[in-house]
ZATILO-387872 format. One record per atom (N, C-alpha, C, O): x, y, z; residue in three letters. Coordinates in steps of 0.2 Angstrom, whole numbers, padded with zeros to 4 digits, always signed. Layout:
N
XYZALA/...
***
This chain:
118
+0475-0407-0058MET/+0480-0407-0054MET/+0486-0402-0055MET/+0488-0401-0060MET/+0488-0399-0050THR/+0494-0396-0050THR/+0500-0397-0051THR/+0502-0402-0048THR/+0504-0394-0056ALA/+0510-0397-0057ALA/+0516-0397-0051ALA/+0516-0392-0047ALA/+0520-0402-0051ALA/+0525-0403-0047ALA/+0530-0396-0048ALA/+0531-0394-0053ALA/+0533-0393-0042PRO/+0537-0388-0043PRO/+0544-0392-0046PRO/+0545-0398-0045PRO/+0547-0388-0049ARG/+0553-0391-0053ARG/+0557-0395-0048ARG/+0559-0393-0042ARG/+0559-0401-0050GLY/+0565-0404-0046GLY/+0561-0410-0042GLY/+0564-0415-0041GLY/+0554-0408-0041LEU/+0552-0413-0035LEU/+0548-0420-0038LEU/+0546-0424-0035LEU/+0548-0419-0046GLY/+0545-0426-0048GLY/+0538-0426-0048GLY/+0535-0421-0047GLY/+0535-0432-0050SER/+0528-0433-0052SER/+0525-0434-0045SER/+0529-0434-0040SER/+0518-0434-0044PRO/+0515-0436-0037PRO/+0517-0443-0035PRO/+0519-0444-0030PRO/+0516-0447-0040ALA/+0518-0454-0038ALA/+0525-0456-0036ALA/+0527-0461-0033ALA/+0529-0453-0038ILE/+0536-0452-0036ILE/+0537-0450-0029ILE/+0541-0453-0026ILE/+0534-0445-0028MET/+0534-0442-0021MET/+0530-0445-0016MET/+0529-0443-0010MET/+0526-0451-0018GLY/+0523-0454-0013GLY/+0515-0451-0012GLY/+0512-0453-0007GLY/+0514-0447-0015ILE/+0508-0443-0014ILE/+0501-0447-0016ILE/+0496-0448-0013ILE/+0503-0450-0023GLY/+0495-0453-0025GLY/+0491-0447-0029GLY/+0494-0442-0030GLY/+0485-0448-0030LYS/+0481-0444-0033LYS/+0475-0444-0029LYS/+0473-0448-0026LYS/+0473-0438-0029GLY/+0466-0436-0025GLY/+0465-0428-0024GLY/+0467-0424-0027GLY/+0460-0428-0018TRP/+0458-0421-0017TRP/+0464-0417-0015TRP/+0463-0411-0016TRP/+0469-0420-0012ALA/+0474-0415-0009ALA/+0481-0416-0012ALA/+0486-0414-0009ALA/+0481-0418-0018THR/+0487-0419-0022THR/+0490-0412-0022THR/+0496-0411-0019THR/+0487-0407-0025GLY/+0490-0399-0027GLY/+0493-0397-0019GLY/+0499-0395-0019GLY/+0490-0398-0014SER/+0492-0396-0008SER/+0497-0401-0005SER/+0502-0398-0002SER/+0498-0406-0006MET/+0504-0411-0004MET/+0510-0408-0008MET/+0515-0408-0005MET/+0509-0407-0015ILE/+0515-0405-0019ILE/+0518-0398-0016ILE/+0524-0396-0016ILE/+0513-0394-0014ARG/+0516-0388-0011ARG/+0519-0388-0004ARG/+0524-0384-0003ARG/+0515-0393+0000LEU/+0520-0394+0006LEU/+0526-0397+0005LEU/+0530-0397+0009LEU/+0526-0401+0000LYS/+0533-0405-0001LYS/+0538-0399-0004LYS/+0544-0399-0002LYS/+0536-0394-0006ALA/+0540-0388-0008ALA/+0541-0384-0004ALA/+0545-0379-0005ALA/+0539-0385+0003GLY/+0540-0381+0009GLY/+0536-0375+0010GLY/+0537-0371+0014GLY/+0530-0375+0006GLU/+0525-0370+0007GLU/+0519-0372+0012GLU/+0516-0377+0012GLU/+0516-0368+0016THR/+0510-0369+0020THR/+0505-0368+0016THR/+0505-0364+0011THR/+0499-0371+0017VAL/+0494-0372+0012VAL/+0487-0371+0017VAL/+0486-0372+0023VAL/+0483-0369+0012GLN/+0474-0369+0015GLN/+0470-0373+0011GLN/+0472-0374+0005GLN/+0465-0375+0013PHE/+0460-0378+0009PHE/+0453-0380+0014PHE/+0454-0381+0020PHE/+0448-0382+0010ARG/+0442-0383+0014ARG/+0441-0390+0013ARG/+0438-0392+0007ARG/+0442-0395+0018PRO/+0440-0402+0017PRO/+0432-0404+0018PRO/+0428-0401+0022PRO/+0430-0409+0015ARG/+0424-0410+0016ARG/+0422-0417+0018ARG/+0426-0422+0016ARG/+0418-0418+0023GLY/+0416-0424+0026GLY/+0416-0424+0033GLY/+0417-0420+0036GLY/+0413-0430+0036GLN/+0411-0430+0042GLN/+0415-0433+0047GLN/+0413-0434+0053GLN/+0422-0437+0044SER/+0427-0442+0048SER/+0430-0439+0054SER/+0431-0443+0058SER/+0431-0431+0055MET/+0435-0428+0058MET/+0429-0423+0062MET/+0430-0418+0065MET/+0424-0425+0062ARG/+0418-0421+0066ARG/+0419-0420+0073ARG/+0419-0426+0076ARG/+0419-0414+0076GLY/+0422-0412+0083GLY/+0427-0410+0083GLY/+0429-0407+0088GLY/+0432-0411+0078LYS/+0438-0407+0079LYS/+0439-0403+0072LYS/+0441-0397+0072LYS/+0437-0405+0066VAL/+0437-0402+0060VAL/+0430-0402+0056VAL/+0429-0407+0053VAL/+0426-0397+0056PRO/+0419-0396+0053PRO/+0421-0396+0046PRO/+0426-0392+0043PRO/+0417-0400+0042SER/+0416-0400+0035SER/+0415-0394+0032SER/+0410-0391+0032SER/+0422-0392+0028GLY/+0421-0385+0024GLY/+0425-0380+0027GLY/+0425-0374+0025GLY/+0427-0382+0034ALA/+0430-0378+0038ALA/+0438-0375+0034ALA/+0442-0380+0032ALA/+0440-0369+0034LEU/+0447-0368+0031LEU/+0453-0369+0036LEU/+0454-0366+0041LEU/+0457-0376+0033CYS/+0462-0378+0037CYS/+0468-0375+0034CYS/+0468-0373+0028CYS/+0471-0374+0038THR/+0479-0372+0038THR/+0484-0377+0039THR/+0484-0379+0045THR/+0489-0380+0035VAL/+0493-0384+0036VAL/+0500-0383+0034VAL/+0501-0381+0029VAL/+0504-0384+0040GLU/+0512-0383+0037GLU/+0516-0389+0036GLU/+0515-0394+0039GLU/+0521-0388+0032PRO/+0526-0394+0030PRO/+0529-0396+0037PRO/+0529-0393+0043PRO/+0531-0402+0036ILE/+0534-0407+0042ILE/+0542-0405+0041ILE/+0545-0408+0037ILE/+0545-0401+0046SER/+0551-0400+0046SER/+0556-0405+0050SER/+0562-0407+0049SER/+0552-0407+0055ASP/+0555-0412+0060ASP/+0550-0418+0062ASP/+0547-0417+0067ASP/+0550-0423+0059PRO/+0545-0429+0060PRO/+0545-0431+0069PRO/+0541-0434+0072PRO/+0550-0429+0071SER/+0552-0431+0079SER/+0547-0428+0083SER/+0545-0430+0088SER/+0545-0421+0081ARG/+0540-0417+0083ARG/+0532-0419+0083ARG/+0527-0416+0085ARG/+0532-0425+0079LEU/+0525-0426+0077LEU/+0523-0430+0084LEU/+0527-0433+0087LEU/+0516-0429+0086ASP/+0514-0433+0092ASP/+0506-0435+0092ASP/+0502-0433+0088ASP/+0506-0440+0096VAL/+0498-0443+0096VAL/+0493-0438+0097VAL/+0495-0433+0100VAL/+0488-0438+0094ASP/+0482-0433+0093ASP/+0484-0427+0090ASP/+0480-0422+0090ASP/+0489-0427+0085GLN/+0490-0422+0080GLN/+0486-0424+0074GLN/+0485-0430+0072GLN/+0483-0418+0071ILE/+0481-0419+0064ILE/+0484-0418+0059ILE/+0487-0413+0058ILE/+0486-0423+0054VAL/+0490-0422+0049VAL/+0487-0424+0042VAL/+0483-0429+0041VAL/+0490-0420+0037LEU/+0488-0423+0030LEU/+0493-0428+0027LEU/+0499-0427+0026LEU/+0490-0433+0026CYS/+0494-0439+0025CYS/+0492-0444+0018CYS/+0487-0443+0015CYS/+0496-0449+0017THR/+0494-0455+0012THR/+0494-0461+0015THR/+0499-0462+0018THR/+0489-0465+0015VAL/+0488-0471+0017VAL/+0486-0475+0012VAL/+0481-0474+0008VAL/+0490-0480+0011ARG/+0488-0484+0005ARG/+0485-0481-0001ARG/+0480-0483-0004ARG/+0489-0475-0003GLY/+0486-0472-0010GLY/+0480-0467-0008GLY/+0479-0463-0012GLY/+0477-0467-0002ALA/+0473-0463-0001ALA/+0475-0457+0004ALA/+0479-0458+0008ALA/+0472-0451+0003GLN/+0473-0445+0005GLN/+0469-0444+0011GLN/+0463-0446+0010GLN/+0471-0442+0017TYR/+0467-0441+0022TYR/+0470-0434+0027TYR/+0475-0432+0027TYR/+0465-0431+0030LEU/+0466-0426+0035LEU/+0465-0429+0042LEU/+0459-0429+0044LEU/+0469-0432+0044HIS/+0466-0438+0050HIS/+0472-0437+0056HIS/+0477-0434+0055HIS/+0469-0440+0062LEU/+0474-0441+0068LEU/+0479-0445+0067LEU/+0479-0450+0064LEU/+0484-0443+0071ILE/+0488-0448+0073ILE/+0487-0451+0079ILE/+0488-0448+0084ILE/+0485-0458+0079LYS/+0481-0462+0084LYS/+0487-0465+0089LYS/+0487-0466+0095LYS/+0493-0467+0085ALA/+0497-0470+0090ALA/+0505-0469+0085ALA/+0505-0468+0079ALA/+0511-0470+0089ILE/+0517-0469+0087ILE/+0520-0475+0089ILE/+0520-0477+0095ILE/+0524-0480+0084ARG/+0527-0486+0086ARG/+0533-0486+0081ARG/+0532-0484+0076ARG/+0540-0487+0084ASP/+0546-0488+0080ASP/+0546-0485+0073ASP/+0548-0487+0068ASP/+0545-0478+0074GLY/+0545-0474+0068GLY/+0539-0474+0063GLY/+0540-0472+0057GLY/+0534-0476+0064GLN/+0529-0478+0062GLN/+0522-0475+0065GLN/+0521-0475+0072GLN/+0517-0472+0062TYR/+0513-0469+0064TYR/+0506-0472+0062TYR/+0504-0473+0056TYR/+0501-0473+0068LEU/+0494-0476+0066LEU/+0489-0470+0064LEU/+0489-0465+0068LEU/+0486-0470+0058ILE/+0482-0464+0057ILE/+0474-0467+0057ILE/+0472-0472+0054ILE/+0471-0462+0060GLY/+0463-0463+0060GLY/+0460-0457+0060GLY/+0463-0452+0061GLY/+0454-0458+0060ASN/+0449-0453+0060ASN/+0446-0451+0067ASN/+0447-0455+0072ASN/+0442-0446+0068ASN/+0439-0444+0075ASN/+0434-0447+0076ASN/+0431-0446+0081ASN/+0430-0453+0072ARG/+0425-0457+0075ARG/+0427-0465+0075ARG/+0422-0469+0075ARG/+0432-0466+0077GLY/+0436-0473+0079GLY/+0438-0477+0073GLY/+0439-0483+0074GLY/+0437-0474+0066GLY/+0439-0478+0061GLY/+0447-0477+0061GLY/+0450-0471+0062GLY/+0451-0483+0058ILE/+0457-0483+0058ILE/+0459-0484+0051ILE/+0456-0489+0048ILE/+0464-0480+0048ASN/+0467-0480+0041ASN/+0472-0486+0041ASN/+0472-0491+0037ASN/+0477-0485+0045GLY/+0484-0489+0044GLY/+0490-0487+0047GLY/+0490-0481+0048GLY/+0495-0490+0047TRP/+0501-0488+0049TRP/+0506-0485+0043TRP/+0507-0489+0038TRP/+0508-0479+0044ILE/+0514-0476+0039ILE/+0519-0474+0042ILE/+0520-0474+0048ILE/+0524-0472+0037THR/+0530-0469+0040THR/+0530-0461+0039THR/+0525-0459+0036THR/+0535-0458+0042ALA/+0534-0450+0041ALA/+0534-0448+0035ALA/+0531-0443+0033ALA/+0537-0452+0029ASP/+0538-0450+0023ASP/+0530-0449+0019ASP/+0530-0446+0014ASP/+0525-0453+0023SER/+0519-0451+0020SER/+0515-0447+0023SER/+0509-0447+0022SER/+0518-0443+0028ILE/+0515-0437+0032ILE/+0518-0431+0028ILE/+0523-0429+0028ILE/+0512-0428+0024HIS/+0515-0422+0021HIS/+0515-0415+0025HIS/+0519-0411+0023HIS/+0509-0415+0030GLY/+0509-0408+0034GLY/+0506-0409+0039GLY/+0503-0415+0040GLY/+0506-0404+0044ARG/+0503-0403+0050ARG/+0498-0399+0050ARG/+0499-0393+0048ARG/+0492-0400+0053LEU/+0486-0394+0053LEU/+0487-0390+0059LEU/+0489-0392+0065LEU/+0487-0383+0057ILE/+0489-0377+0063ILE/+0483-0373+0064ILE/+0483-0370+0069ILE/+0480-0374+0060ALA/+0473-0368+0061ALA/+0467-0371+0058ALA/+0467-0375+0053ALA/+0462-0371+0062VAL/+0455-0372+0059VAL/+0450-0366+0059VAL/+0448-0365+0065VAL/+0446-0362+0054GLU/+0442-0358+0054GLU/+0436-0360+0051GLU/+0436-0362+0046GLU/+0431-0360+0054ALA/+0425-0361+0053ALA/+0421-0358+0047ALA/+0415-0359+0046ALA/
***
């Protein structure tokens, strides 16, 4: 696991949890744009498995919108999934195949997908 940059604390304290994207989430919290290649079929049609994804930090949660793809933590699990709905400062997260992960606050959204390269 990637160490947290000085002053940010542990991943658990940061609300990140432990998983495949922990290092990227720590770097996003430090203000860095990150790239990684997620695997899986949950976002088929929008993000091919193994595609190079570029994710930027969230500077203004009010600019988040439905159908944007975000790197987030839902009940301790890490996802690169869609914002399905927004209600009262909460975001419903789900995949591109109809699955729903749950409602989270902006604090659990670590970055927004800005580019996908196959």
